[in-house]
N, C-alpha and C positions, 0 to 999 in steps of 0.2 A: 541458517537463514530464520528455522522457527525460533531458537532461542533469542534472534535479534529481535523476531515480529514479537513476540511475545515481552519482550523487556521495552521495548518502544510501548506498546498497547498500556503499560501498566504505569510507564512513564507520564505518557501524553495521550492517554483514550483514543474518544476520538478521531482528537488530530492526527494521531500514529499514521492513519492507509496516505494522509495527506503530507504529510513530512515529509514520507517515505517516496511520494511519489517527485516530491520537489527535489529531493537527492538525486532519483534517476534520471532526471531531466538534465543534472548538473552534466557538461565534456570530461568524462573522466575515465574513458577506457572498458573495461573491464569491472570498476565499481557501479556502473551503470547496469548491468545484466544481477549485479549481487541487489541493489538496490529494487531493482523492479521484483525482483523474485517474493521481497521484503515484502514490499506493496501487497505482491499476488497473495502472500502469506495473511497478513493484515484482514484483507478482505474476507479472505474464508475465515478468518478468527471473529470477525465482525458481523457475517453474515451477508455481504454485499454481494451485488452484480455486477463484476466489470465490463463495460459497453456500454449498458443502458444508459440513454440519455433520460433526463429530469421525465419528460411526458411518457416517457414508453415503459415506465417504470409506475405509472395507473392506467394503464389500460384496461 
């Protein structure tokens, strides 16, 4: 998952997290968990905080 996250980050830049989240939303069984974990790893690499709304970030 870390390797996939780094590859995606290198290829897609800032859009990699959103692409992984879109793939995680597809009804694909176990692949959903894989892409969710990739998205979490991308969030960690990019310094994103998961679960915060836009208004919460600026408080």
